[in-house]
N, C-alpha and C positions, 0 to 999 in steps of 0.2 A: 936249573931249578925245574922240578916237575910242574907241568901246567895244571893248575887247580881244576878239579871237577866241579862244574857249575850246576845251576838248576836245570830241571827238565825244560826243554825248548817248547815254549807255548805256541810256536808256529807249527809244531808237528804233533803235539799232544794237547788237547783242550785243557784249559786251566782247571776245569771242574772235574777232570778225570784223574784217576790215580791217587796214590797216597798223599795225604796233606802234611808233608814235612814243612817246616818253616820256610817260606819263600820257594817251596818245591826243591829244596836243597838235598844233596845226597845224605844218607844216614852216616853216622860216624863209623859204622862197621864197613862202609863201602869205600873209605879213603884210608891211605896209609898213615897220614898224620893230618891233624886239623890245627890250623893257626887260631881259629875262633870256633867255638861250639855254642849252639843254642840248645838249652835244656829246659824242660818243663818240670814244675813241682806242683802236682795236683793235690793241694793241701789247703783246707780252710777251717781246721779245728780250732784256730785261735781267734776267730771272729767274735765280735761283741754285738753285732746287729744282724744284717742280712747275710746269709750264707750263699754258696754257689761258686765261689772262686776256685774250688777244686776242678771245675770244668773250664777254667780260664785258658790253660795251655792249648787244649784242643780247639777252643773257639778262636784264639789268636792265630793258630796255624791255618785254620780254615779261611779266615779273613786275609791271610797273607798270600793266598793263591794269586792275587792280582798284582803283587809286587813284581817289578821288572829289574833287570840286572844292572842298569846304569842309573846312578843317583845324580841328577843334574844339580841339585842344590849344593852338593858337596864335591861335584866334579870328580866322581870316582865310580869305578865298576868294582864294588867290594868283593865280588865272587871271582874276579880275575886276578886281583892283586894279593888275595889271601885265600887259603883253603878254608872254607866255612862249611860246617856240617851240623846236622841236627842229631843230637845225642839221645833223642827220645825223652821220656819222663823218668824222673827219680821217684821210685816207688817208696812211699813212707807210710808208717803206721798212723791211721787217722784217729786212733783211740788213745794214743800216748804221745803227748806233745814233746816231752823230753826225749823220747826215743826218736821221734821224727826229726827233731833238731840235730841230734847226733848223726842220723843217717844222711841228712842234707849236707852237713859239714864234711863228712867222709867222702861223699860223692863229688862235692865241689873240689876237694883236694885231688881226687883221682882224675877228674876231668881237666884240671889245670896243670897237670904234670908236664914238664918240658916246655913251659912258657906259654901254653895254650890259654887264651882268654875266654871267659865265660859270660854269656848273656843269658839270664834266667827268666823264664816266664812263669809267673805265679798264677794261682796260689795267693794266700793272704800274706800280709806284711810280716807275720811271724818269721817267715823264711829269710828275711834280711839278716837276722842275727847270725845264723850259722854260715851264711854266705860271707858276711863280714869277718867272721872268725877265720874262715879259710883264706880270705884275701890277706888278712893281717899275718897269717902264718907264712904266706908267700912273700909279703912286701913290708912287714912291719905295720905299725898303726897307719891307717889310710885316711886321706881327706875324704869327706863325704858331702855330696850334694843330694839332698833329700827333697824330692818334689811330692807335695802332699797337701791336702786341705788341713791336715791335722799334724800335731807335733810328734806324736808317737814316742814321747819321752815320759809317759806316765809310769807310776810305780807298779801298781797291781790292779787287776780286775777280779773281784770276788776272792781276793787273797792269792790269785795266780800271778806269778812273776813273768810268765812267758806267754804273751798274747800278741795280737797284731797292733796293740796300742803301746807296747813297752819295749820294742827291740832296741831303740837307740839309747834308752836309759841303761839297759843292760850292757850295750856296747861301750858306753862311757865307763861304767863301773869296771868292766873287764880290761880297759885300757887298749882297746883294739882300734879306736879311731883317734885321729890327730886333732886335739882340742883347739889347735890354732887355725884349723881349716875346715870348719863345719858350717853348713848353712841349710836351713829350710827354705824352700821356694814355693810360693803359691798358697801359703796358709791363710785361713779365714774361718769365720764362724765362731759360735759361742764356746767358751771354755768353762771349766769347773770353778776357776777363780784365778786371781792374779798370781798366786803361787805357781801355777803352771808355767807362766812366763819367767818367773824368778828362778825356778829350778832349771828351766831350759837355758837361761842365760848363764847360770852357774856351770852347766855342762860344757859351755863354750860355743853354743850355736848362735849364729847370726840368723836373722829372719828377713826374708823378702816376701811380703804378703802379696796376695793377688791384686790388691789395690795398688801396691808399689809397682807391679808390672804394668798396670793400666796407666798410672800417672807418669812414671819415669820412662817407660818404653823398653823394648827388648834390648836395644844396643847398650843403654846405660846399665841395665841389670846385668847383662853379660860381662861388661867391663868390670863391674864391682865383684862379681863372682870369680872371674879370672884372677883378679888381683888378690883375692882371699885364698885361692887355691895354689897359685904359683906353679911350681914344677913338681909338687908332691904327687905320689901315687894316689889316683883318684878313683873312688867308687861312686857310681850314680845309682840311686834307688828311686824309682818312679811309681808312686801310687796313682792310678788313673783318676782317682777322685780329686786330684789337683785340678783337673779340668772341670769346667762348669757342667752340671747335669745335661745341658743341651748338647754337649760334645761327648759326654761319657755317662749315659744313663745307667749302663750295666755295671754297677758297682755297689758295694755293701753299705757304705756310709756317706751318701751324697750330701754336699753342702752347696747352697746357692752362692752365686757371685764368683765363680771360678774363672780361670784363664781359658782361652780358646785352644783348640788343638794346634792352630797356626802359631800362636805365641809360644807354646811349649816346644814345637818342632824348631822354631827359629832360635830359641834359647839354646837348645841342644846343639844346633849347627854352629853356634858361636864358640863351641869348645874345641874346635879344630886345633891340634897342636898340644893340648893338655895331655898329661900322662895318665890317660884313662886305662885302668887295669881290669875293670869288670863292671857289670850293671845288672839291674833287674827291672822288670815291669810287672807290677802286681795288682791284685784286687779287681781283676776283671771278673764280673759275675754274670755269665750268659743269661740266666733266667730273667734278669732285669734289663737286658739289652734289647734294642729295637733295630731291625734291619742291619745288624752288625755294625752300628755306629761306633760302639766302644771297641769292638774287635778290630775294626779297620784302623782306628786311631792307634790302638796298642800295637798292631802289626807294623805301622809306619814308625812308631817310636823304636821298636826293636830293630827295624831296618836301618834307621839313622844311627843307632848305637853300634850296630855291626859295622856300618860305614866308617864311623869315627875310629873304631878299633882297626879296621882295615887300612885306613890312612896312616895310623900310627905304626902298623906292621910294615907297610910299604916304606915309610921313612926310615925305620930302623934297619931295614934290609939294605939300604943304600949308604948306611954310615960306614 
């Protein structure tokens, strides 16, 4: 097997010098084949409140300059056991949401040819729908873990069916998610009414609130989620507003009382061995960030997601 091309050596080139690919990884066009790709989607035309997430992918990449090649929390050097590359950004039409969704789906399908796994940096949460469509085309209806302060299963905003608050309702309607293995994690804050929860339950979602994480603890939450997911193909979608604004101020719809970045990372690390097939990290809005707090958190989330995929790749290579 060809030795993977890893990140730029920070002992020879300062971290703050050179192009800011994710974790300073090679570009996709610099490798023969990638087992895992990281791609950005600079799109925020679906937001209902604060904009700016179109600048999220660049911000996350800049913050990722400090990532190092060995992940001690998961005991893996992800860039040694798998070829990981940065595919750059998926350019989409900011003035036409329908066209943008189609472009994202087509690009995701192209990037995942030959079994390549995709971690996407948003962008607003609208992009989760085309990413799920592409994942379902590859794997059938997928299990979904949705980390978010909000449900994102509302019907419409101003009569529009495709927004950052509606992707998972559309995914349910299209039959692309496995209704036996769905869960929100970290939800909190006011809703429009009880019907929001009733609809959500009807779609098949379980809910682990931020208060549940606080009261039950990470280990119990992980055990429940693993039991719900089983060995199904799993897609993970992370809206950074799942974290408290103290840990993620740079986002469009912040809610008080969220989980910490530590809790979120520890929950993700509990998913070793699950059949993870893709993921996204969305809703980073740099204009509202301070000292890269949100960007740093998002870069570490992306790093741990890549690490989980790399472990899965390594295990499958030895079967």
